[in-house]
C-alpha positions in Angstrom: -77.4 57.1 16.4 -75.5 59.1 18.6 -75.5 56.1 21.1 -73.7 54.1 18.3 -71.4 56.8 18.0 -71.0 57.3 21.7 -69.9 53.5 21.6 -67.9 53.3 19.0 -65.5 56.1 20.2 -65.3 54.5 23.3 -64.4 51.4 22.0 -61.6 52.9 20.1 -60.7 54.8 22.9 -60.0 51.7 25.1 -58.2 49.9 22.1 -55.6 53.0 21.8 -55.0 53.4 25.8 -54.3 49.1 26.0 -52.5 49.5 22.8 -50.2 52.6 24.7 -50.2 50.6 28.0 -48.9 47.8 26.4 -44.9 46.4 26.7 -43.3 46.7 23.5 -43.3 43.4 21.6 -46.5 42.2 23.1 -49.4 41.4 21.0 -51.3 44.4 21.9 -48.9 46.8 20.4 -48.1 44.4 17.3 -51.8 44.6 16.7 -52.1 48.2 16.7 -49.4 48.4 14.0 -50.2 45.5 11.9 -52.8 47.1 9.9 -50.5 50.0 9.2 -47.9 47.7 7.5 -50.5 46.1 5.5 -52.2 48.7 4.5 -48.9 50.5 3.1 -48.2 48.0 0.4 -50.9 46.0 -0.6 -51.9 41.9 -0.1 -48.8 39.7 0.6 -48.2 37.5 -2.6 -45.4 34.6 -2.8 -43.7 33.9 -6.2 -41.9 30.2 -5.6 -39.6 30.3 -9.1 -38.2 27.2 -10.3 -34.4 26.6 -11.3 -34.4 24.2 -14.1 -30.9 23.8 -13.8 -30.8 22.7 -10.4 -34.2 22.9 -8.8 -33.1 22.5 -5.3 -31.6 26.0 -5.6 -35.1 27.4 -6.9 -36.2 30.4 -4.6 -39.6 31.3 -2.8 -40.1 35.4 -2.7 -42.9 37.2 -0.4 -43.7 40.6 -2.1 -46.0 43.0 -0.6 -47.7 44.9 -3.5 -44.3 45.2 -5.7 -41.8 45.3 -2.6 -39.4 42.4 -1.5 -40.3 41.7 2.3 -38.1 38.0 2.0 -36.5 35.6 0.0 -35.7 32.4 0.8 -33.4 28.9 -0.6 -36.3 26.5 -1.5 -36.7 23.4 -3.2 -39.8 21.3 -5.0 -39.5 17.3 -6.1 -36.9 15.3 -7.2 -37.5 16.1 -11.0 -38.3 18.8 -13.2 -41.5 16.8 -14.5 -44.6 18.5 -13.4 -46.8 15.1 -13.7 -44.5 13.0 -11.9 -46.7 12.2 -9.1 -44.6 11.8 -5.4 -43.5 7.8 -4.6 -41.5 6.7 -2.5 -38.8 9.3 -2.5 -39.6 10.9 -5.7 -41.8 13.2 -7.4 -41.9 16.1 -9.7 -42.0 19.9 -9.4 -44.9 22.2 -9.0 -46.6 22.6 -12.3 -46.4 26.2 -13.2 -49.7 28.4 -12.2 -51.5 30.1 -9.4 -52.1 28.0 -6.3 -54.9 29.2 -3.8 -53.5 29.2 -0.4 -56.8 27.4 1.9 -54.6 28.0 5.5 -51.2 27.7 7.8 -50.5 26.1 10.6 -47.3 25.8 12.9 -48.6 22.3 14.2 -49.5 20.0 11.1 -49.2 16.3 12.1 -49.8 14.5 8.4 -48.0 11.5 7.7 -45.0 12.8 5.6 -45.4 16.5 7.1 -45.3 17.9 10.2 -44.8 21.2 11.8 -45.2 24.1 9.7 -46.9 24.1 6.9 -49.0 26.2 4.5 -51.5 24.1 2.2 -51.7 24.7 -1.5 -54.9 23.7 -3.6 -54.8 20.7 -5.7 -53.5 21.2 -9.4 -53.2 19.2 -12.7 -50.5 19.4 -14.7 -50.4 20.5 -18.5 -52.7 22.3 -18.2 -55.4 20.8 -16.6 -55.1 17.7 -18.7 -52.5 15.7 -16.9 -51.9 14.2 -13.4 -53.6 15.7 -10.5 -50.8 16.8 -7.7 -52.8 16.8 -4.6 -51.8 17.3 -0.9 -49.2 20.2 -1.6 -47.7 22.4 0.9 -45.1 25.3 1.6 -43.5 23.1 4.3 -39.8 21.8 5.4 -38.4 18.8 7.6 -39.6 19.3 11.1 -41.7 17.9 14.2 -45.2 18.3 14.8 -43.9 21.1 17.1 -41.7 22.8 15.1 -38.3 21.2 16.2 -35.9 21.1 13.3 -35.1 17.5 11.6 -33.1 18.9 8.7 -30.3 16.9 7.6 -28.5 19.2 5.0 -29.5 20.2 1.3 -30.9 16.9 0.6 -33.9 17.6 2.4 -34.8 20.3 -0.4 -35.8 17.6 -2.3 -39.5 16.6 -1.9 -42.2 14.6 -3.4 -43.6 17.7 -4.8 -44.3 20.6 -2.2 -42.0 23.8 -1.9 -39.3 23.0 0.9 -37.8 25.5 2.8 -35.3 25.4 5.5 -36.6 25.0 9.0 -35.1 28.8 9.9 -36.6 30.0 6.4 -40.2 28.6 6.8 -40.3 30.3 10.3 -39.3 33.5 8.9 -41.5 32.9 6.1 -44.7 33.0 8.7 -43.1 35.9 10.7 -43.2 37.9 7.8 -46.8 36.8 7.2 -47.7 37.8 10.7 -46.1 40.6 10.0 -47.8 42.0 6.6 -50.7 39.8 6.4 -52.1 36.5 4.6 -50.6 35.3 1.3 -54.0 34.2 -0.7 -51.9 32.3 -3.7 -48.7 31.0 -4.7 -47.7 32.0 -8.2 -45.6 28.9 -9.7 -42.8 30.0 -12.6 -40.1 28.8 -14.0 
């Protein structure tokens, strides 16, 4: 018992010494301060608030507990029909509900989605009785390496995913790096 306490104290002292010795802004410093920020307000939750009058002027908000830590303009689909599965250049926006977030990556290399991407769980529309909506992401228009391919407001349209400007998805990733992973996206209208 005494030996394990001694090891724990030695490890804690080493971590503290490394954090204090690291220059400001380094990964060690960020790692030392990140747990404090996460513990202060609770878990990060993402909320996508759909705008029925203009789906490309919807918004994605990141909350730490009840505090807003980021908010960005976002679009979803080309129509407000949540059961229209994306084909060609059209798709319906996300059905309301809560989506699990399995992972996020900065180097997604899918057929249509590249670069920064947050995967959303599949969901059936109309309370689970309609079309299955799959391959859903929060993403932007980028290359696999995260370079912007944004062409303007028309790029807020999607086949049904939540779409952000490249600068805004990068800001969202920085927010999640700072405050912790979001485990869910809540979609409301």
